[in-house]
C-alpha positions in Angstrom: -15.6 11.0 26.7 -16.7 7.5 25.7 -15.4 6.3 22.4 -18.1 5.9 19.9 -18.8 5.6 16.2 -21.4 7.1 14.0 -21.5 5.4 10.6 -23.7 6.9 8.0 -24.1 6.1 4.4 -22.6 8.9 2.3 -24.8 10.4 -0.4 -23.3 11.0 -3.8 -23.0 14.7 -4.7 -22.9 16.3 -8.1 -19.6 16.2 -9.9 -17.4 19.2 -9.3 -14.4 20.1 -11.3 -11.4 20.3 -9.0 -9.9 23.2 -10.8 -13.0 25.2 -9.9 -12.4 24.5 -6.2 -8.7 25.2 -6.0 -6.2 27.3 -7.8 -3.7 24.4 -7.6 -4.1 21.1 -9.6 -4.5 18.2 -7.3 -3.7 14.5 -7.7 -6.2 13.3 -5.2 -8.9 14.5 -2.8 -8.3 14.0 0.9 -11.4 12.1 2.1 -11.9 13.9 5.4 -14.8 16.2 6.3 -13.4 19.7 6.5 -11.6 19.4 3.2 -14.2 21.9 1.8 -12.3 22.7 -1.4 -11.6 19.0 -2.2 -7.9 19.2 -2.5 -5.1 17.3 -0.8 -5.1 18.9 2.6 -7.1 20.8 5.2 -5.8 24.4 5.6 -6.8 28.1 5.4 -8.1 27.6 1.9 -10.8 25.5 3.2 -11.8 28.2 5.7 -12.0 30.7 2.8 -14.1 28.2 0.7 -16.5 27.6 3.6 -16.9 31.3 4.2 -17.9 31.7 0.6 -20.2 28.7 0.8 -22.0 30.2 3.8 -22.5 33.4 1.8 -23.9 31.4 -1.1 -21.0 32.3 -3.4 -19.9 28.6 -4.1 -21.4 25.2 -4.2 -21.5 22.7 -1.3 -19.0 19.9 -1.7 -18.9 16.4 -0.3 -16.6 17.3 2.6 -17.6 20.8 3.4 -19.8 19.8 6.3 -16.8 19.4 8.6 -18.7 18.2 11.7 -21.2 16.1 9.6 -24.3 17.5 11.2 -26.1 18.2 7.8 -25.8 21.9 8.3 -22.9 24.1 7.0 -22.4 26.9 9.3 -20.0 28.6 11.7 -19.6 25.4 13.7 -17.9 23.9 10.6 -15.5 26.8 10.4 -14.6 26.1 14.1 -14.1 22.4 13.4 -11.8 23.2 10.5 -9.8 25.6 12.6 -9.4 22.8 15.2 -8.2 20.3 12.6 -5.6 22.8 11.3 -4.4 23.4 14.8 -4.4 19.7 15.5 -6.6 19.9 18.6 -9.9 18.6 17.2 -12.0 16.4 19.6 -13.2 14.2 16.7 -12.6 13.7 13.0 -15.1 12.6 10.4 -13.5 10.4 7.8 -14.9 8.7 4.6 -13.5 5.2 4.3 -12.9 2.9 1.4 -16.4 1.4 1.7 -18.0 4.8 1.3 -18.9 4.9 4.9 -18.7 8.1 7.0 -16.9 7.2 10.3 -16.5 9.5 13.3 -13.3 8.9 15.2 -12.8 10.5 18.6 -9.4 12.0 19.2 -6.7 11.4 20.2 -6.2 7.8 19.4 -4.0 6.0 21.9 -4.5 2.4 20.8 -5.6 0.5 17.6 -5.8 -3.0 16.2 -5.1 -3.9 12.6 -6.9 -6.5 10.6 -5.1 -6.7 7.3 -4.0 -9.0 4.5 -0.8 -7.2 3.4 1.8 -5.0 5.0 1.1 -1.7 3.1 -1.1 -0.4 5.8 1.0 -1.2 8.8 4.2 0.1 7.1 2.4 3.4 6.5 1.4 3.5 10.2 4.9 2.8 11.2 6.2 5.4 8.8 4.2 8.1 10.4 5.4 7.1 13.9 2.3 5.4 15.5 3.3 1.8 15.6 3.7 2.0 19.4 -0.1 2.4 19.6 -0.9 -1.1 18.1 -2.4 -3.5 20.6 -3.6 -6.3 18.3 -3.0 -7.7 14.8 -4.2 -10.8 12.9 -2.3 -14.0 13.1 -0.3 -13.7 9.8 1.9 -11.2 11.6 2.4 -12.9 14.9 2.5 -16.7 14.1 5.9 -18.1 13.1 5.7 -19.6 9.6 2.8 -17.5 8.4 3.2 -15.1 5.4 3.7 -11.8 7.2 5.7 -13.0 10.2 9.2 -11.6 10.6 11.2 -11.3 13.8 13.5 -9.0 12.0 11.0 -6.7 10.2 8.1 -6.7 12.7 9.8 -7.2 16.1 7.3 -4.9 17.8 4.4 -7.1 16.8 5.7 -10.2 18.6 4.1 -9.0 21.9 0.7 -7.7 20.7 -2.5 -9.7 20.9 -3.3 -12.2 18.2 -6.7 -11.4 16.7 -7.0 -14.7 14.9 -7.0 -15.5 11.2 -7.9 -13.0 8.4 -11.2 -14.8 7.8 -11.5 -16.1 11.4 -11.2 -13.0 13.6 -11.7 -13.4 17.4 -14.0 -10.5 18.0 -14.1 -11.3 21.8 -10.4 -10.5 22.0 -11.0 -7.1 20.3 -13.9 -6.3 22.6 -11.7 -7.1 25.6 -8.8 -5.0 24.3 -11.1 -2.0 23.9 -9.1 -0.2 21.2 -9.7 3.4 20.3 -9.8 2.4 16.7 -10.1 -0.7 14.6 -8.4 -0.6 11.2 -9.1 -3.1 8.4 -8.0 -3.1 4.8 -10.5 -5.8 3.9 -14.0 -5.1 5.2 -15.3 -8.3 3.4 -13.6 -10.3 6.2 -14.4 -8.0 9.1 -17.8 -7.4 10.6 -18.0 -4.0 12.5 -21.3 -5.0 14.0 -19.5 -7.5 16.2 -17.4 -4.7 17.7 -20.1 -2.0 18.0 -18.5 0.1 20.8 -15.4 1.0 18.8 -15.0 2.8 15.5 -14.0 0.6 12.5 -12.4 2.2 9.5 -11.8 0.3 6.2 -8.8 2.1 4.8 -6.4 0.2 2.6 -3.0 1.5 1.4 -2.2 0.1 -2.0 -0.5 0.8 -5.3 -3.4 3.1 -6.4 -3.8 5.3 -3.4 -0.6 5.5 -1.2 -0.4 9.2 -0.9 -4.1 10.0 -0.1 -4.4 7.1 2.3 -1.1 8.1 4.0 -2.5 11.6 4.5 -5.8 10.3 5.8 -3.9 8.3 8.4 -1.8 11.3 9.2 -4.9 13.3 10.1 -6.5 10.5 11.9 -3.5 10.0 14.2 -2.4 13.6 14.4 0.8 13.1 12.5 0.2 15.3 9.4 3.8 16.6 9.1 5.2 13.0 9.3 2.7 11.9 6.7 3.7 14.8 4.4 7.4 13.9 4.8 6.7 10.3 3.8 4.5 11.3 0.8 7.2 13.7 -0.3 9.8 10.9 -0.2 7.5 8.6 -2.3 6.9 11.4 -4.8 10.7 12.0 -5.2 11.5 8.4 -5.8 8.5 7.8 -8.1 9.5 10.9 -10.2 13.0 9.6 -10.7 11.7 6.3 -11.9 9.0 7.6 -14.1 11.2 10.2 -15.8 13.5 7.4 -16.9 10.7 5.1 -17.9 9.1 7.8 -20.0 12.3 8.0 -22.1 12.0 4.4 -23.2 10.3 4.0 -26.6 7.5 1.5 -26.7 9.4 -0.6 -29.2 12.3 -0.9 -26.8 10.3 -1.9 -23.7 11.0 -5.3 -22.2 8.4 -8.0 -22.1 7.9 -9.6 -18.7 6.4 -12.8 -17.2 5.5 -12.5 -13.5 5.1 -15.9 -11.9 3.0 -15.9 -8.7 4.7 -18.3 -6.3 7.5 -20.7 -7.2 6.7 -23.5 -9.7 8.0 -26.9 -8.9 11.1 -27.3 -11.0 10.1 -30.9 -11.8 6.7 -30.0 -13.3 5.3 -27.7 -16.0 2.7 -25.9 -13.9 2.9 -22.1 -13.7 0.6 -19.2 -12.7 0.1 -15.7 -13.9 -1.7 -12.7 -12.3 -4.7 -10.8 -13.6 -3.6 -7.9 -15.8 -5.4 -5.6 -13.3 -3.5 -6.8 -10.3 -0.8 -4.7 -8.7 1.7 -7.4 -9.6 1.4 -6.2 -13.2 1.2 -2.6 -12.4 4.6 -2.8 -10.6 6.0 -4.1 -13.9 4.4 -1.3 -15.9 5.7 1.3 -13.4 9.2 -0.1 -14.1 8.8 0.3 -17.8 8.0 -3.4 -18.6 5.2 -5.0 -20.6 3.4 -7.8 -18.9 2.8 -10.7 -21.3 -0.6 -11.5 -19.8 -2.8 -8.6 -21.0 -5.6 -11.0 -22.0 -5.8 -12.4 -18.4 -8.7 -10.4 -16.9 -10.1 -12.2 -13.8 -11.4 -11.2 -10.4 -9.0 -13.4 -8.5 -5.2 -12.9 -8.1 -3.9 -15.5 -10.6 -4.7 -18.3 -12.9 -2.8 -21.4 -13.9 -1.0 -21.5 -17.3 1.2 -24.1 -19.0 4.6 -23.8 -20.4 3.3 -23.5 -24.0 1.5 -20.3 -22.9 4.8 -18.8 -21.7 6.8 -20.0 -24.7 4.3 -18.6 -27.2 4.7 -15.1 -25.6 8.5 -15.4 -25.2 9.2 -13.0 -22.3 12.5 -11.3 -22.2 12.5 -11.4 -18.4 10.9 -13.7 -15.8 10.2 -12.5 -12.3 9.5 -15.0 -9.6 7.4 -13.7 -6.7 7.6 -15.8 -3.5 7.5 -16.0 0.3 10.2 -18.7 0.3 13.9 -18.2 0.5 13.8 -14.4 0.4 12.8 -11.8 2.9 14.2 -9.8 5.8 15.0 -13.0 7.7 16.8 -14.6 4.8 20.6 -14.1 4.8 22.0 -16.8 2.6 21.6 -16.7 -1.1 22.7 -20.3 -1.8 19.2 -21.8 -1.8 17.9 -19.0 -4.1 20.8 -19.4 -6.5 20.3 -23.1 -6.6 16.6 -22.7 -7.4 17.1 -20.2 -10.2 19.8 -22.4 -11.7 17.4 -25.3 -11.7 14.7 -23.1 -13.2 17.0 -22.2 -16.0 17.5 -25.9 -16.8 13.7 -26.5 -17.3 13.6 -28.1 -20.8 10.1 -26.8 -21.7 11.4 -23.2 -21.3 14.6 -23.6 -23.1 13.6 -21.5 -26.1 12.4 -18.6 -24.0 14.6 -15.5 -24.3 14.5 -14.9 -20.5 15.9 -18.4 -19.9 18.4 -18.3 -22.8 19.8 -15.0 -21.5 19.6 -16.0 -17.9 17.3 -13.1 -17.0 15.3 -14.8 -14.3 15.0 -13.1 -10.9 13.4 -13.7 -7.6 11.8 -11.1 -5.3 10.2 -11.1 -1.8 6.4 -11.4 -2.3 5.4 -10.5 1.3 7.8 -7.6 1.9 8.5 -6.0 -1.5 5.6 -6.8 -3.8 3.1 -6.4 -1.0 5.2 -3.8 0.9 7.9 -1.3 0.5 6.1 2.1 0.1 3.2 0.3 -1.7 5.3 -1.5 -4.2 7.6 1.4 -5.0 10.7 -0.5 -4.0 9.5 -3.6 -6.0 9.2 -1.5 -9.1 12.7 0.0 -8.6 14.3 -3.5 -8.3 12.3 -4.5 -11.4 13.6 -1.4 -13.3 17.2 -2.2 -12.4 16.7 -5.7 -13.8 14.8 -4.6 -17.0 17.0 -1.6 -17.8 20.3 -1.9 -15.9 22.1 0.7 -18.0 19.3 3.3 -17.8 18.9 2.8 -14.0 22.7 2.5 -13.2 22.6 5.7 -11.3 19.8 4.6 -9.0 21.0 2.4 -6.1 18.1 0.2 -5.2 19.8 -1.2 -2.1 20.6 2.3 -0.8 17.1 3.6 -1.4 15.7 0.5 0.2 18.0 1.1 3.2 16.8 4.7 3.5 13.2 3.5 3.5 13.9 0.9 6.2 16.0 3.2 8.4 14.2 6.5 8.1 10.6 5.5 7.7 10.4 2.1 9.2 12.7 3.1 12.1 14.6 -0.2 12.1 18.2 -1.1 12.6 18.4 -3.5 9.7 21.3 -3.8 7.2 19.4 -4.4 3.9 22.6 -5.5 2.3 22.7 -8.6 4.6 19.1 -9.6 3.7 18.1 -11.5 0.6 15.2 -9.5 -0.7 15.7 -9.5 -4.4 18.1 -11.9 -6.3 20.4 -11.6 -8.1 21.0 -7.9 -7.7 22.0 -5.6 -10.5 24.8 -3.1 -9.7 
């Protein structure tokens, strides 16, 4: 069968209360046709719902037309049965752009066009990284932000697709992948690779479980996706239960600095309050000091007076320099933080006075690590060391790398977050 794509605009349907569709409360809706009852998976409950729908006993839902032929009938029941058994010939998926994408199964090869590592880490976690045949240059060009011989050794030999905003579509057409994955459709034009299905499906701090499950169904690795989601849920629960016990009046104020400021100048930057940089702080129980910064971009420049007036108790430095899986010597990091603590314009800031200034890997923890989960854990250890004393960030990080990223890396020998809190 030739690989092909059928992309249709999805039509909004009337709002439906999830509790009316399923006896169990759901935290997300799996955006795959066949999920008739609009819960987190495709199973026998969807067959039951579809049977009732055909009899006219319940309302049609957005994903009840399993084969996407505009008719709900016995053929949809057969498609759902195939999806449950894992032997469907195709899958119809809604992507982040609201498009309906048909993907022929099985998928033996894919290319990834992406700006962060959340998506690729998810694909590696569910065991399909061996199917990648091309990736954009950030991952395969030494010196660029996502390049790591230690963390992404398998990407060193795949095709370079070009820059994030300068994709070489000829290379992709020559590769002939079964699937093209992008997390940023604004920079990818599917019209230029018309013979292959393109799905825009990001994994980020807002959707890691649902996106993981969508990928699990797309690649036929549902059980591995469920195991990964379960691990994320367990770790998030441990963190959130502790955070919920912290009174608002006792929460630590935090300044997140995007990039490393020159220690000889007074120029700084701060992210938008809506950015995941700040959400990772909130997930750790901290209070970002930039709640009035509401912009479309990632960050804005601020001066030292802006920081001093807000007097953060902790300062977090997010950077691609000096830290990462390929960094093994803390000397340079320690020297930089010591120089930062000597900056005279910040001398009155509590974080500086109390030496609560920390550095974290931007590319691999803030923009990676189970969609920022590990980042929030390191943050929590820094913000509330006593409360989180029984959670070993390094050990949990090691489990993630070994069990879900399938890598033989000793996290303790890498400088990912500095200085560590016991």
